[in-house]
C-alpha positions as CSV (number, residue, x, y, z in Angstrom):
1,M,17.6,-22.3,-50.8
2,N,15.3,-19.5,-49.9
3,I,15.2,-17.5,-52.9
4,K,12.6,-15.4,-51.5
5,H,14.7,-14.0,-49.0
6,Y,16.8,-12.2,-51.8
7,I,14.3,-11.2,-54.0
8,L,11.9,-9.1,-51.8
9,A,15.1,-7.2,-50.7
10,L,15.7,-6.4,-54.2
11,A,12.5,-5.3,-55.1
12,A,12.8,-3.0,-52.1
13,M,15.9,-1.6,-53.9
14,M,14.2,-0.5,-56.9
15,T,14.6,3.6,-56.1
16,L,17.1,3.1,-53.0
17,G,14.2,3.3,-51.0
18,S,11.6,0.7,-49.4
19,C,8.5,0.6,-47.7
20,S,7.2,-1.1,-44.5
21,S,5.7,-4.2,-46.0
22,F,9.0,-4.8,-47.7
23,L,11.0,-4.5,-44.2
24,E,8.4,-7.0,-42.5
25,E,9.0,-9.9,-44.8
26,Y,12.6,-9.5,-44.9
27,S,13.1,-10.1,-41.5
28,Q,13.5,-13.8,-41.9
29,D,16.7,-16.0,-41.6
30,N,19.0,-17.4,-43.6
31,D,18.6,-21.1,-42.9
32,Y,18.4,-22.3,-46.4
33,V,21.7,-21.2,-47.2
34,R,23.4,-24.4,-46.0
35,S,27.0,-24.3,-48.5
36,W,28.9,-22.0,-50.5
37,K,27.5,-23.8,-53.5
38,D,24.0,-22.3,-52.5
39,L,25.3,-18.5,-52.8
40,N,27.2,-19.4,-56.1
41,E,24.0,-20.4,-57.7
42,L,22.4,-17.3,-56.5
43,L,25.2,-15.1,-57.9
44,L,24.6,-17.0,-61.5
45,G,21.0,-16.4,-61.5
46,D,20.7,-13.0,-59.7
47,C,23.9,-11.1,-59.7
48,Y,25.5,-11.7,-63.0
49,M,23.9,-9.9,-65.8
50,P,21.8,-12.4,-67.8
51,V,22.1,-12.6,-71.6
52,N,18.8,-11.6,-72.5
53,N,17.6,-11.4,-76.3
54,S,18.3,-8.5,-78.3
55,D,15.3,-6.4,-78.3
56,Y,13.8,-2.6,-79.5
57,F,15.2,0.2,-77.5
58,K,12.2,1.0,-76.1
59,N,11.8,-2.3,-74.2
60,E,14.9,-2.1,-72.4
61,A,15.8,-6.0,-72.5
62,N,19.5,-5.0,-71.5
63,V,21.0,-2.8,-69.2
64,G,22.8,0.4,-70.5
65,T,22.3,0.3,-74.1
66,F,21.2,3.8,-74.1
67,V,25.1,4.9,-73.8
68,H,25.7,3.8,-77.5
69,L,23.5,6.8,-78.1
70,L,25.8,9.4,-76.4
71,S,29.1,9.9,-78.1
72,D,30.3,10.7,-81.5
73,E,30.2,7.1,-82.5
74,V,26.7,7.2,-83.6
75,D,24.1,9.4,-85.0
76,E,20.2,9.1,-86.3
77,C,19.9,7.4,-89.9
78,S,17.0,9.0,-92.0
79,S,17.9,7.4,-95.2
80,T,15.1,6.3,-97.5
81,A,17.4,4.0,-99.6
82,T,16.4,0.7,-98.5
83,S,12.7,1.4,-97.8
84,S,13.3,0.4,-94.3
85,F,12.2,1.6,-90.9
86,T,13.0,0.9,-87.2
87,G,9.3,2.0,-86.5
88,Y,6.5,0.9,-83.6
89,G,7.7,4.2,-81.7
90,V,10.9,3.2,-81.0
91,H,12.3,6.4,-82.2
92,H,10.5,8.7,-79.8
93,Y,12.3,6.7,-76.6
94,Q,15.5,7.8,-78.2
95,F,15.2,11.2,-78.3
96,G,16.2,12.3,-75.0
97,Y,19.3,10.3,-74.9
98,L,20.5,11.3,-78.5
99,T,19.9,15.0,-78.1
100,W,21.1,14.7,-74.2
101,Q,17.9,16.3,-72.5
102,S,17.5,17.1,-68.7
103,R,14.7,14.3,-68.5
104,V,16.2,11.4,-71.0
105,G,12.8,9.8,-70.9
106,V,11.4,13.0,-72.9
107,D,9.9,12.6,-76.5
108,E,10.5,15.2,-79.0
109,L,7.0,16.9,-78.3
110,F,8.1,17.4,-74.5
111,T,4.7,16.1,-73.6
112,T,5.7,12.4,-72.8
113,Y,8.0,11.4,-70.1
114,Y,8.9,7.5,-70.4
115,T,10.7,5.4,-67.4
116,E,14.3,6.5,-66.7
117,N,15.5,4.4,-63.9
118,N,15.2,0.7,-65.8
119,T,19.1,0.6,-65.9
120,W,19.4,2.1,-62.4
121,T,17.1,-0.2,-60.7
122,K,18.5,-3.2,-62.2
123,M,22.0,-2.4,-61.3
124,Y,21.3,-1.7,-57.4
125,K,19.3,-4.9,-57.5
126,Y,22.4,-6.7,-58.5
127,I,24.5,-4.8,-56.2
128,N,21.8,-5.4,-53.1
129,V,22.5,-9.4,-54.3
130,A,26.2,-9.2,-53.9
131,N,25.8,-7.3,-50.5
132,N,23.5,-10.0,-49.3
133,V,25.8,-12.9,-50.5
134,L,28.9,-11.4,-49.0
135,S,27.1,-10.9,-45.4
136,S,25.6,-14.6,-45.7
137,V,28.9,-16.3,-46.9
138,E,30.5,-15.6,-43.4
139,N,28.0,-18.1,-41.9
140,V,28.5,-20.8,-44.0
141,P,30.8,-23.8,-43.2
142,Q,34.4,-23.4,-43.7
143,S,36.1,-26.3,-42.4
144,T,37.8,-27.9,-45.4
145,D,40.1,-26.7,-48.1
146,D,37.6,-27.1,-50.6
147,E,34.8,-25.2,-48.3
148,I,37.4,-22.3,-47.7
149,A,38.2,-22.3,-51.8
150,G,34.5,-22.2,-52.1
151,V,33.8,-19.4,-49.9
152,N,36.7,-17.2,-51.5
153,Y,35.2,-18.1,-54.8
154,V,31.6,-16.8,-54.0
155,K,33.2,-13.5,-52.3
156,G,35.4,-13.1,-55.1
157,Q,32.8,-12.7,-57.9
158,A,30.3,-11.0,-55.4
159,H,33.4,-8.2,-54.9
160,F,33.9,-7.9,-58.8
161,L,30.5,-7.8,-59.8
162,R,29.7,-5.1,-57.2
163,G,33.0,-3.2,-58.1
164,W,32.0,-3.2,-61.6
165,Y,28.2,-2.2,-61.1
166,Y,29.5,0.8,-59.0
167,F,32.3,1.8,-61.5
168,W,29.8,1.8,-64.3
169,L,27.1,3.9,-62.3
170,T,29.6,6.4,-60.7
171,N,30.9,6.8,-64.5
172,M,27.6,7.4,-65.9
173,Y,25.6,9.5,-63.2
174,G,28.9,10.8,-61.6
175,Q,31.6,13.4,-62.4
176,P,34.7,12.1,-64.0
177,Y,37.5,11.1,-61.5
178,E,39.8,14.2,-60.9
179,E,41.9,14.1,-57.8
180,S,41.5,17.6,-57.0
181,T,38.0,17.4,-56.9
182,A,37.1,13.9,-56.2
183,A,36.5,14.5,-52.7
184,T,33.8,17.1,-53.3
185,A,32.2,16.1,-56.7
186,L,29.3,13.9,-56.5
187,G,29.0,10.2,-57.5
188,V,26.0,8.0,-56.7
189,P,24.7,6.4,-53.6
190,V,26.8,3.9,-52.2
191,K,24.9,0.8,-49.8
192,T,27.0,-2.2,-49.0
193,S,24.9,-3.3,-46.3
194,K,22.4,-6.1,-47.1
195,E,19.4,-4.4,-45.0
196,V,16.7,-2.7,-47.0
197,M,16.6,0.6,-45.0
198,D,13.4,2.8,-45.2
199,V,15.5,6.1,-45.8
200,K,16.1,8.4,-48.5
201,F,19.5,8.2,-50.0
202,T,22.0,11.2,-50.9
203,R,24.7,10.7,-53.3
204,N,28.3,9.9,-52.0
205,T,31.3,11.8,-53.5
206,V,33.4,10.4,-56.5
207,Q,36.1,9.5,-54.0
208,E,34.4,7.6,-51.7
209,C,32.6,5.5,-54.8
210,Y,36.0,4.9,-56.0
211,D,37.6,3.7,-52.4
212,L,35.0,1.1,-52.9
213,I,35.3,0.1,-56.4
214,V,39.0,-0.1,-55.8
215,E,38.6,-2.0,-52.2
216,D,36.2,-4.5,-53.7
217,L,38.3,-5.2,-56.7
218,L,41.3,-5.7,-54.6
219,A,39.6,-8.0,-52.6
220,A,38.2,-9.7,-55.5
221,E,41.6,-10.3,-56.9
222,K,42.9,-11.9,-53.7
223,E,39.8,-14.1,-53.4
224,L,39.7,-15.3,-56.7
225,T,43.4,-16.0,-56.8
226,A,43.2,-18.1,-53.6
227,A,40.0,-20.0,-55.1
228,R,41.9,-21.2,-58.2
229,S,41.4,-24.9,-57.4
230,I,38.0,-23.9,-58.4
231,S,37.6,-23.8,-62.3
232,R,35.5,-21.4,-63.7
233,K,32.8,-23.3,-66.1
234,S,32.9,-20.5,-68.9
235,T,33.7,-17.2,-69.7
236,Y,30.4,-16.0,-68.5
237,R,32.0,-16.4,-64.9
238,A,34.8,-14.1,-63.3
239,D,38.4,-15.0,-62.5
240,S,41.4,-13.0,-61.2
241,V,42.3,-12.2,-64.8
242,S,39.0,-10.7,-65.3
243,V,39.6,-8.6,-62.0
244,Q,43.1,-7.2,-63.4
245,M,41.4,-6.3,-66.5
246,L,39.0,-4.2,-64.7
247,L,41.4,-2.9,-62.2
248,S,43.9,-1.5,-65.3
249,R,40.6,0.2,-66.5
250,V,39.8,1.5,-63.0
251,Y,43.3,3.2,-62.4
252,L,43.4,4.7,-65.9
253,Y,40.1,6.4,-65.0
254,M,41.8,7.6,-61.7
255,Q,44.7,8.7,-63.5
256,N,47.0,6.6,-61.4
257,W,49.2,5.6,-64.6
258,E,51.6,3.1,-62.6
259,M,48.9,1.1,-61.1
260,A,47.1,1.0,-64.8
261,A,49.9,-0.1,-66.3
262,K,50.9,-2.6,-63.7
263,Y,47.4,-4.3,-63.9
264,A,47.7,-4.3,-67.8
265,Q,50.9,-6.4,-67.6
266,K,49.6,-8.8,-65.5
267,V,46.5,-9.4,-68.0
268,I,49.0,-9.5,-70.9
269,K,51.3,-11.9,-69.4
270,R,48.6,-14.2,-68.2
271,Y,46.3,-13.7,-71.1
272,G,48.0,-11.5,-73.7
273,D,46.7,-13.4,-77.2
274,L,45.6,-11.3,-79.6
275,Q,43.4,-12.3,-82.7
276,N,45.8,-11.6,-85.7
277,L,43.1,-10.7,-88.5
278,N,45.5,-11.7,-91.2
279,R,45.3,-15.2,-90.1
280,D,41.8,-15.3,-88.7
281,N,39.1,-13.2,-90.1
282,S,36.4,-15.0,-88.4
283,Y,33.8,-12.6,-86.5
284,F,35.3,-11.2,-83.7
285,A,32.9,-10.5,-81.4
286,A,32.7,-14.2,-80.2
287,I,32.8,-16.3,-77.0
288,D,35.7,-18.3,-78.6
289,N,38.0,-15.2,-79.5
290,P,41.2,-15.8,-77.9
291,E,41.0,-12.3,-76.6
292,T,37.9,-12.8,-74.7
293,I,38.5,-12.7,-70.9
294,F,35.1,-12.0,-69.4
295,T,31.7,-11.4,-70.6
296,M,28.3,-10.9,-69.5
297,G,24.8,-9.5,-70.3
298,G,22.7,-9.5,-73.4
299,D,23.0,-6.9,-76.5
300,D,20.5,-4.6,-77.9
301,M,23.2,-3.2,-80.4
302,P,21.8,-5.5,-83.5
303,V,18.4,-4.0,-83.2
304,L,19.3,-0.6,-82.7
305,L,21.4,0.0,-85.8
306,R,19.7,-0.1,-89.1
307,Y,19.9,1.3,-92.5
308,G,16.7,3.1,-92.8
309,T,14.5,5.8,-91.5
310,Q,13.9,6.3,-87.9
311,S,16.9,4.4,-86.9
312,V,20.5,4.9,-85.7
313,Q,23.9,4.2,-87.4
314,M,27.5,4.6,-86.9
315,T,28.7,7.9,-88.1
316,N,30.3,8.0,-91.4
317,E,33.2,9.6,-89.8
318,V,33.8,6.3,-88.3
319,Y,34.5,4.6,-91.4
320,D,37.2,7.3,-92.2
321,W,39.0,6.6,-88.8
322,F,40.5,3.7,-90.2
323,A,43.2,3.3,-93.0
324,D,42.7,1.3,-96.0
325,N,45.7,-1.1,-94.8
326,D,43.7,-1.5,-91.6
327,L,41.9,-4.8,-91.8
328,R,39.3,-3.8,-89.3
329,K,37.9,-1.3,-91.8
330,S,36.5,-4.3,-93.9
331,Q,36.3,-6.9,-91.3
332,W,34.5,-4.8,-88.5
333,V,32.7,-2.0,-90.3
334,W,30.4,-1.9,-93.5
335,H,29.6,1.2,-95.5
336,M,27.5,2.2,-98.4
337,G,26.1,5.6,-99.3
338,D,25.2,7.5,-96.3
339,F,25.3,4.5,-93.7
340,T,27.7,2.8,-91.8
341,G,27.2,-0.1,-89.8
342,I,29.0,-2.6,-87.2
343,T,30.1,-6.1,-88.1
344,K,31.9,-7.5,-85.5
345,A,29.7,-10.4,-84.4
346,D,28.6,-13.2,-86.8
347,P,25.6,-12.5,-88.6
348,A,24.9,-16.7,-89.2
349,L,23.7,-16.4,-85.5
350,Y,20.8,-14.5,-86.8
351,G,20.2,-17.3,-89.8
352,W,19.1,-14.0,-92.1
353,G,20.0,-13.2,-95.3
354,A,22.3,-15.9,-96.6
355,N,22.2,-14.9,-100.3
356,Y,23.0,-11.1,-99.5
357,T,26.6,-9.8,-100.7
358,K,28.5,-6.8,-99.0
359,E,27.5,-5.3,-102.4
360,N,23.9,-5.6,-101.9
361,L,22.2,-2.4,-100.3
362,H,19.8,-4.4,-98.1
363,Y,23.3,-6.7,-96.9
364,Y,23.4,-4.9,-93.6
365,N,19.6,-4.9,-92.5
366,M,19.2,-8.5,-93.7
367,K,22.8,-9.9,-92.0
368,Y,23.3,-7.6,-89.2
369,S,20.1,-5.8,-87.9
370,P,17.7,-8.9,-87.6
371,S,14.4,-8.7,-85.8
372,I,14.0,-8.8,-81.9
373,G,14.8,-12.4,-80.3
374,Y,17.9,-13.1,-80.9
375,Q,21.2,-13.4,-78.6
376,R,24.7,-12.3,-79.0
377,E,27.6,-14.1,-77.7
378,V,29.2,-11.2,-75.9
379,S,27.9,-7.7,-74.9
380,S,28.9,-4.7,-76.5
381,L,29.2,-3.1,-73.0
382,F,30.5,-5.9,-70.4
383,W,33.3,-7.4,-72.3
384,L,36.8,-7.7,-71.2
385,R,39.6,-8.6,-73.5
386,S,42.8,-8.7,-73.9
387,G,43.3,-5.8,-76.5
388,E,42.2,-3.4,-74.0
389,A,45.2,-4.3,-71.8
390,Y,47.5,-3.3,-74.7
391,L,45.5,0.3,-75.0
392,N,45.4,0.7,-71.4
393,L,49.3,-0.1,-71.1
394,A,49.9,1.9,-73.9
395,E,48.0,5.0,-72.8
396,A,49.3,4.8,-69.3
397,E,52.8,4.2,-70.5
398,A,52.4,7.6,-72.6
399,Y,51.2,9.7,-69.9
400,M,54.4,8.5,-67.6
401,G,56.8,9.5,-70.7
402,H,57.9,5.9,-71.2
403,E,57.3,6.3,-75.2
404,E,59.3,3.2,-76.3
405,A,57.1,1.0,-74.1
406,A,54.1,2.9,-75.3
407,R,54.9,2.2,-79.0
408,N,55.7,-1.1,-78.2
409,A,52.5,-1.8,-76.9
410,I,50.3,0.1,-79.1
411,N,52.2,-1.6,-82.3
412,T,51.8,-5.3,-80.6
413,L,48.2,-4.9,-81.3
414,R,48.2,-3.0,-84.5
415,E,50.6,-5.7,-85.8
416,N,47.7,-8.1,-85.4
417,R,45.1,-5.5,-87.0
418,Y,46.7,-4.5,-90.1
419,I,47.4,-5.9,-93.5
420,S,51.2,-7.5,-92.7
421,G,53.9,-5.8,-93.8
422,A,51.9,-2.5,-94.4
423,S,54.2,0.8,-94.5
424,D,51.7,2.7,-92.1
425,M,51.3,-0.2,-89.5
426,Q,53.8,1.5,-86.8
427,I,53.3,4.3,-84.9
428,T,56.5,6.2,-84.7
429,S,55.1,9.3,-82.9
430,S,56.3,10.9,-79.8
431,G,55.1,13.5,-77.1
432,S,51.8,15.1,-77.6
433,Q,51.5,13.3,-81.0
434,L,52.0,9.9,-79.6
435,I,49.3,10.5,-77.2
436,T,46.9,11.7,-79.8
437,D,47.8,8.7,-81.9
438,I,47.0,6.3,-78.8
439,R,43.5,7.6,-78.1
440,D,42.9,7.6,-81.9
441,E,43.7,3.6,-81.6
442,R,41.1,3.3,-78.6
443,K,38.6,4.7,-80.6
444,R,38.9,2.5,-83.5
445,E,40.1,-0.8,-81.5
446,L,36.9,-0.4,-79.0
447,L,34.3,0.8,-81.6
448,G,30.9,-0.2,-80.3
449,E,31.9,-1.8,-77.1
450,G,30.6,1.2,-75.2
451,H,33.8,2.6,-74.1
452,R,34.0,5.9,-76.1
453,W,31.5,8.1,-74.0
454,F,33.4,7.3,-70.7
455,D,36.7,7.8,-72.6
456,L,35.4,11.3,-73.6
457,R,34.7,12.1,-70.3
458,R,37.8,11.3,-68.6
459,Y,39.9,12.9,-71.4
460,R,38.2,16.5,-70.4
461,V,40.0,16.2,-67.1
462,C,43.2,14.2,-68.0
463,K,46.2,15.9,-65.9
464,V,48.6,15.2,-68.6
465,Q,46.6,16.0,-71.8
466,P,43.1,17.5,-71.4
467,E,41.0,17.3,-74.5
468,K,37.3,18.6,-75.1
469,I,35.3,18.1,-77.9
470,S,31.4,18.9,-78.9
471,I,29.1,16.4,-80.6
472,T,26.8,17.2,-83.1
473,H,23.4,14.7,-83.3
474,H,20.4,14.9,-85.6
475,F,16.9,14.0,-84.7
476,S,14.2,13.9,-87.6
477,V,10.6,14.3,-87.5
478,Y,8.2,11.7,-89.4
479,Q,4.5,11.5,-90.7
480,S,4.3,8.5,-88.6
481,D,5.9,5.7,-86.7
482,T,6.0,3.0,-89.5
483,S,7.0,5.7,-92.4
484,S,9.7,5.0,-94.5
485,D,9.6,8.2,-96.6
486,A,11.9,11.3,-96.2
487,P,11.4,13.1,-92.7
488,L,9.1,16.3,-92.1
489,E,12.2,18.2,-91.0
490,T,15.5,17.1,-89.1
491,R,16.8,18.9,-85.9
492,T,20.2,19.6,-85.4
493,Y,21.6,19.5,-81.7
494,V,25.0,20.0,-80.2
495,L,26.6,18.8,-77.0
496,P,29.1,21.8,-76.5
497,E,32.8,21.2,-74.9
498,D,31.7,22.7,-71.6
499,D,28.0,21.4,-70.8
500,P,26.5,19.5,-67.7
501,S,25.2,17.0,-69.7
502,W,28.8,15.2,-70.0
503,T,27.2,13.5,-67.1
504,M,23.9,11.7,-66.9
505,P,20.9,13.2,-65.1
506,I,20.0,11.0,-62.2
507,P,16.8,9.2,-63.3
508,Q,13.8,11.1,-62.4
509,E,12.3,8.3,-60.4
510,V,15.2,8.5,-58.2
511,I,15.1,12.1,-57.8
512,N,11.5,11.8,-56.8
513,F,11.6,9.5,-54.3
514,N,14.9,10.4,-52.5
515,T,13.8,14.0,-51.7
516,G,16.5,16.5,-51.8
517,M,18.8,14.6,-53.8
518,P,21.0,16.7,-56.2
519,N,20.9,16.3,-59.7
520,N,23.5,17.3,-62.0
521,G,22.6,20.7,-63.6
522,N,21.2,19.0,-66.8
523,V,19.5,21.8,-69.0
524,T,16.5,21.3,-71.9
525,R,18.3,21.2,-75.1
526,L,16.8,23.1,-78.1
527,P,18.0,22.6,-81.7
528,V,20.6,24.9,-82.9
529,S,18.9,24.5,-86.5
530,I,16.0,22.9,-88.1
531,S,15.8,21.7,-91.8
532,A,12.5,21.4,-93.1
533,K,11.5,18.8,-95.8
534,E,11.2,20.7,-99.4
């Protein structure tokens, strides 16, 4: 098929703008798209996120890794205990995200600006592929039952992917959904046509973004249900349960509790299996986990976390989130000294450090934090699993005052996570404490899966029980990019409860190209304290 037709369109979308040369070459027909199968291949190759190898943060091999640096799950690691370092200048690239700067691409000296629009560009490229597919699919043969099913399969995947990409972009760069402000609050630019337009774009409202997201996902549910005669080949391809799982999350973010619960129940009815950590202590972040519904994209998390200087880690508070009877504490988290790391994925995939035991100082780095070039089976950002359905159901039911239903849902999950018969396994609280307990369970269960930053944002505007917190991060300065010695100084940064940087700034490249596009009011952040090396 004529792939060039699409690739040229994608290139023109890099900053939501184009130039005349792209427009000139784009104006060719779709003669080489002869059936739904051609478009299905295009979706697989150019619209689903590829499973790229893990790589250093500065190389941005995989989309959206920076979201892990924003929340209270992580902080800088500056330990000299292992004589290990991330090094090679990676630390400089993390500064703007870890300290919530107005220009996230800035280094700690405020003299160098790295690329900020990599994730933005990739997502809009995927969106434009979906736009092209949805336009072109109407022109392929639809005479037989198989052809009709194939067309629905293609349309369903394209709608699902476009809806998810806009949902992610809106929640990263737009204001959190609040019914009273959604009609005026700024989201992200929306483009659904296949044409490459030589125009400057502006931002749609949050309501307009969510209207499209819901419209796309409801269409995807209908289309993929109609295409059931076509079985998906792997968990890396979407089906109707994938759509329903994402819809449950979307409605939860929109504070539509009834619909969030409805779609969570749909998922549980069709795909409600949970991995019982008492019976199965195999590595959780796996494609054959009975909870895995869908995943796409690679994962840079293994390279991001490291026990040593110029690195980041899970905060030590994360370790304390888990009770001693909670099996996730021993199976999903490793803690030693002043370091906490996440251990959900199989270290055998990397082939490192077979002789290191959990008691060894170098255990985490050798088992879980390999060099670049390894693949993870599931993404730490784009992974849909049944465990989330129970969390969504519990939270939505609690907000509606259905406390017994909320407790049943959350305790079903906990029964598969705690030591059998543990006295503290059941949640028995009610009222505001029940909501707090469910939110706490969510942060434990979805640790390191890219939810926490988005959850903290939506809790801020929740109409039932709003919750605001501040976050403290640290950033250290070293003698050199390969130094494993103690830092020269450590700077402390705080994101206050009410601050514009609870919404990420639009990448500067996008602002520069789209003259007049408003940003989010982010400010340059200075340290609240500096601790110098003694």
